N, C-alpha and C positions, 0 to 999 in steps of 0.2 A: 280453747281462745288462742291460735297462735298468730306467732308472729312473725314477719320475714321481713329480715335483715335489709332493708332495702330504703332509699329515702324516696320517698314519695314528690318524687321530684317538681310535677305539677305545682303542685302543694308548696314544694319547699320554699321553692324558691322563686317560683314566676304568678308566683300570688297578683293578683291586681289591687292596687293600691286605691282603695277607697277613700276620699275626699273624708275631715274630720271637721263635722259643723262647729262653726264658732259657739253655737248656742251651748255643744255641749260642755264645750271649755270653763264657758262664764257659769256654768251650775256648777261646776265640782266645787268643793267648801274653799272658800275666799281665804282660810288660811293656809292652803296648798299653793294657791297662785300667787300671793304675796310672799310666800317663800322662796317660789322656786324664782320669781321677778328679783329679790333681792340678795339671797346669794347663791351661789354657785355650790354652795359643799350644803349638799341636799340626799336623797336617797337611792335605792338598786334594791335587787332581789335578794334571794333567801339563799341557800346550800350549793350547790357543786361545780365540776369543771371546766374545763376546757380551750383551747383553741390552739390549733396548729398553726404556729409562726416559722418562717425559714431559721430565726434561732434556735436556740434549742429548748425554748419555753413555749408555753401557750398562749397566754393574755399576759403583756409586760404592761406598763402604767400608758399614760397617753403620747409621750413624745419619741423619738428613736432613740434616743441619748436614754432614757428612762428606760425602756426597751431594754436595751444594749447593759445599762449596767444591773437591771433585776437578771435578765439572764446568765450573768456572768456568777450573781452571788446564789443563785438557785444551784447553778451546777457544782457550784466549789459544794453546797450545803446538801448536796441531795447525796452526796455518796456517807456522810455523814449519817444518815439516816438507815434505821436498821429495821424499820419497819415498812415491807414492801406492800403492796395491794396484796397479796394472799393474806399473808399474816393480818394486815388491818382488816380483810372481812372477815375471818375466824375469831377475832375478838369482837367485833359487831353485829354477832350472829349467823352467819353462814351454818349453814350444814354440814356436817362429813362431806364430803365428796371426790368425786375420781378425778380430777384433773389438776395438774400442777402448772407450774409457767416457766418455761423455758424460754432459751435466746440464742439468737444469729446472728452474724457480724451483719453491719450496717455497710453496703458499699462504701459509703465513702467513711473513712474510718475516724472521722473528726466527730461523728456524731456515736452516740450509743447503741448496742443492740438493740436487737428488735425482738420483741418479748413477744412471746404466741401461745395459745395454750395446750396442749397436752395431756395425754390419758396418763395419770399416774401410775396405772394397775393396765389390765387386761379386758377387755370391757364384751359385750354383745351386742349385737341391734337389741332394740328396744331399754338399755338401761338408762338410767337418769346417769348422765355426767354431771350434773349440779341444780340446786336449785336455791337460784339467788331470793332473799326474802324483799319483801318491797320497803322495807326501809332500807334498804341498799341499793335501790330503783328511781330513778331522778327521772319523773314526768311534772308533764304543767300543771296537774293537778296539786303536788306536791310546791311545786317552784309556788303557782299562786295562788294557793290557798284554800282555792274548792271552784267545780266546775262551772260554774255561771262566770266567775271571771275569765278563768281561761276561755271562755266562749265566748266572749264578748274581743277579747284580745286577738282570738282567731280567725276571727269573723270578721272583724272590721279592721285591722290594721295588716299585725303581722302575720307569718307563718308561723308554724310551731316551732321550726330550726332558730329563724331571729329571737326568737322569745328565750329558750331555751341557750342561745352563744348569750344575750344580754346578761344573765343571768348566773351562767359561769364565771362570764370577763368580771362581774362583779366580785362572784365568789373567791376568785382568782387570787384579786387585790387582797382581801382576808388573810393568805399565804399561812401560816402553821395555822391560826385562830380557827381556818374552817376546818367540821369536823370530817369534812367531805378528801382536807390534803394530801393524805395516798393515793385517792381515784387522781386528783387535779396532777400529781407528779409522776405519773404514770403515761398518763396525757400527752403531757407535757414531754415525755420520754418516746414515745412513739409519733408524736411531730404531724400527724395527719396521716402518715406514710400507709399507704395499702400492704399485702403480700407481696409485692414484685417491688418493693424498698423506694414507690413514689407517689409522691403526692397528686393527686384533683389537679387536671391541667388549669384550675382556677388558680393554681396560686405558681403558676410557670409565667417565664418572662416572656415580650413579644419574638424575640426569637427561638424562645421553645416552643413556644405556641405555629411556629413555623414549621414543627414537626409534621405537623396535623394537616400540611397543602393538601388539598386533592379533597381531605374527606367534609365531609358536612358538618361531624364534631367540631370544627374550629369555629361556624358561627356558633352554635351552640354553645359555646363557651363562654364567647364575647355574649351571647344574649344574657344566658342567666347572670355574668355578672352584674349586666345593667339593671336584672333584677335585685340580685345584692345590696347594689348600691339603691336604690327605690326603697328598700327596707331599710337602709342604715339611714335616709332622710326622714323617717318616720318611727326611729329609737325615742327619742322624747315626748313622743305621743302616750307611748307605753306611763312613762314619768306620771305626767296629767292624769290616765286613764285610774290607774293604780299606784297612786304615789304614798300611800300609807303600809305598801308594802315596801318600799325601801329606807325606811327611817332607820333600820339598823347601819347601813352603810353612809360612815361619813364619807363621800365622794362627791365630785363632780351630775349633772344628769350626762346621758349615756354620749352624746357628739361631743362634748365636752371633755370628758373622760377619757374617750376612745378614739383614735383616729380611724379612719374610712378602713383602711390597712389590716386594724389590729381585728376590727369587727369580721372584716373579708375571712381572715386566718382563722378565727373564732367559731366561724358560720361554716367554711370548709369542713373542718375538723370534727365539728357535731355532724355534720351530714355525713363523716367517713364512719362515724361509730353509732349512729340512731337505731335502734330496734323496733319495726313497722308493727306494732302489738295489733290483733285482730281479733275483733268480737269484743270491743272493750268501749267505754265511752270517750269521745272526742279528750277528753284530759287526758286521757292514758295512752291513747294509741301511737302517743309516740315517747320512744323508752330508750335512759345510756344504761346501761344496765354494766356493769364491772362483770369482768370475766368473759363478757360480751365482746361484741366488733369493736375494735380493731382486732382485738387478742384473737380472734377466733379466726381461722383462716375461712375463704369464700370457697362454695366452689356450685358450679353454676347447673350439675346435673345429682346432685345429692339431695335429699329428701328431708333433714335433719332440720329443725326449725325452734326457733326461742318461744316458749308457749306461757302465757299468762293462767295461770293456775291461782287456787285459793289463796291469796299474801305471798304469791313468789312469782316469778319467772324461773321457767326452768327450763333443759337441753335433754332431750331423749335423742340416744344415736340412732342410729340407719342403717350401722352397720360395724363390725367389728374390729375395733382398734388394740392391736399390739402395746406396753407400756411405753410414753415415751414419744408414743404417734400425737402427730397435729393433727385435733379436733377438727375438721369441716363443716361448715353449715351451708345453707341455702342462700343464695342470697334475690329469689325473687328471679321472676323470667322478665328479666332483663336483656336487651343487646349489648355488645360488648363497646359500645357508644356511650351508652347511661355508667355504664361499668366503669368505665377509664373517669366519666365527668361527677360519679359519685363517689366511687372509694377508689380510683387512681391504681385500678389491675385492669387488665386484659384475660380471658379465658378460652383457650383456643380451641378448648371442648366443650365449648358453650352451642347447648343443642336451641338455645332462643335464640341467637345472634341471627342479626336480619338487616337488611339496608333500605331506604324507602324510597319509591319510585311513584314522582305527582306528575297524574295525566289533567287534563284538563281542557273540557271542549270549547270552538272558538267562539265568542261571545257575538261576532260580528254573521257568523252563519246566518243565513238568512232561514234554516229550518234550526237553530239553534234548540228555540220551545221543544220544539218535538225529538230532538235526539236529547235532551236534558229529560223530557219526559219517558221515553224508551229506557236509557240509561237506570231512571229512579224505580221505573216498574222488574229492573235488572239489579237490584239492592246497590246500585253504584251511586256517585254524584256527579255533577255537573264538574266539579274539581274532586277529584278523586286519590286520594290515596292510595300503594299498592305497598305492600309486605310481601319483601321478596329475604325469605328465610333460608339460614344456609342447609343446605340438602335438598331444599324445596326449589332452586331456581328453575328448572323446565316448569316445573306449577304455576310459578307464579307466571310466568312470559303465556302459557299458554288461558291463564285469567284478565289479561294486557288485551290481550289480543282482538278480542268480541266489541270492548271498549272505544280500540285503537279502528277499528273497521269503522264502526257505527259512525264517528267523527269524520271518517274520511267519504261518506256518503254524498254524495251529491244531486242524484236524480230523484224529484220529488215521486214519481212514481213507487220508486225503490222505498222510497223512505215512507209510503204510505203502507207497501205493504211487509215491511217492517214494523209498524206501527200496531196491524191488523193480527199479526201472528203473536207465539204465545211464551217465545223463548228469544233470547238473543242472539242468533242468528242472523246473519246480513250476507247476503250473498255476492260473493266479490270477484270482478273478472279478475284475471290473471294479473294486468298492470296494477292493478288497485291493491293485490294484494302483495304486490313487490314496492310500491312504495310502502303499503302501513310498514315491511317488515324491512326495510329500507331505513326509515326512519329511527324503527327500535335499531337496530345496528346502530346506526350513526353514536344516536344517542348513547350506549354503554361506553362507544371507545370514546367516545367525547369525555365521558366522566373518569373513564381509565386514564387518558391523556393527561387529566389534570392531577396527575399523582404525578409529582419530579421524580422519584427512581420507575425501578425495573422490578420484579421480582426477585431476578438473583440479584442485585444490591442490597433488594432486604434482607436475604437470606444473606448476604456479607456482614453485615451491620450486625445482625441479632447471631451471628457466629464470634463475634468478638467480645469476648470476656470483662473489656476496658468501656463497653459500652455503659452512658449513661442510664439510670431506672427510668430518667424522664423518655431519656431517644427511644429506650430498649420498649418500653410499653407505647408510646406514639407509633413506632416503626412495626408492632405486632399488630393492630389498629389498622394500620392501614392496609399492609399484607392482606388480612383478613377479608375490608371490604373490597380488596382489587381482586382477592379469587372469586368473591359471590357475582361481584360485575363480570368477570372473566367467564364462567359459569354462564352466567346469564346471552354475554356475547354467543359463546357455542351455540347454544338452543337455538338463539334467531340466525345465526349462518347455516344450522344444520336445515333448518326449514326455507331458508333460501333456495337451498339445496336440491329442494324438494319439487319445487314450482316446476311444471311440467315444460315451463321451455325458460332456461333460467338466463338467456342475453336476452328477454324482452323488457323491454323498458318501462319505469317506474311511471303510471298515470300523475297528471300534474291535480295536483289538492289545494284550490284556493283557500281550504276552513281547513286544513290540517290540524286534530289538537295539538297541543305545546306539550312536551313533555321537560322536567326539570328533575 
């Protein structure tokens, strides 16, 4: 049962929020409704940790002043605690393992160094680096007590990440009384930072989001932030649906105990360190594993994954390591835009990197239905998303051309010929082929012009050692996107230059397909 260290983003963040019938609220035990209405000192969840705030603590209190106060208290006391994460895990059942925690300095020296998991001895491919017992792993099954309640919450109201975030926020308020205090403190220290010392752009300021101008990622960040806001607005529903689980916490109901900003910080921190276990029940598929991320470094081209085995989650390494080397794990087949959004880093050697090109047939075209039928017959939709993968730009452009040619067809007799044929081939006149390639080339040029910097300016920025981590990862992302777009443009221009008569003018196309 293998686990990919990845935030299952469509589930985690943009989960549709269903309406909660009033009948269900009224059917709850009367004592619970009465208590919630008459008192703001009610009940939350059960045991573990984090949220990444811009201060050095994960989840502080509900007000900014209290957050600041707890941050100062926490940072003062942290140095007095000799029990680090590894020592705590050893004391609580971690079997002998072959890793240790090392540290490297943070970019901003006002923050503590970043910890990471490294080999404590030489390792060979196939060695078990560590095996964390289930007693030290946090899942919804552990948080909510049973599979039924976990399914109720995750299928009706909130995502798994929202439930875990809420749980850890309340546990954070327990301070040292929490059995998970050392893990909470470690996650506080990490502050949701990825391996490049940057947080997810979900926590960036508006000015910092401008680093992503030109990239579709900027809109994705805003869309996901809205999804988190919708989940925050539903937090109190958890209280009604599973109120008996909160009785041990003498705190307010969620939206009174925590501001939206605190919840978003917690949500993003959980998103950055959650492990997606595979071939396990619903209530166990998202797990928080000490010694897992963010302490483990991500690598897009490795094969090592955290794996659920009987009673534990273990890591088998996929390559040899020397003692002291940082351990890397696979983060799933995610493009760099998702790596930045979920984990705050960008991988320049990511073989799964890609951009999206969306094409759509013109619905006003008199032959729209026929074209739609032909497109479907060839595995395409009337609104088609093309994945342009790094290193496969020429193949992607070649895949788009038959679709675009179909959209450009206007002669009914030619359309009937295409309908009766068995393939996607459309006979194109030179002027029509020129129109298709012109539209595609102009599209790629338009996208490239949307970025405010040139490739040379990107290189100059990245060469500056004082560049902030957030601007560095943003610059890396847009630089890699521009390289893919430039490769697509080069392919398209090459095809234009191969036309029999490059001087021919493009044919008019009143119902040309759209590209965005």
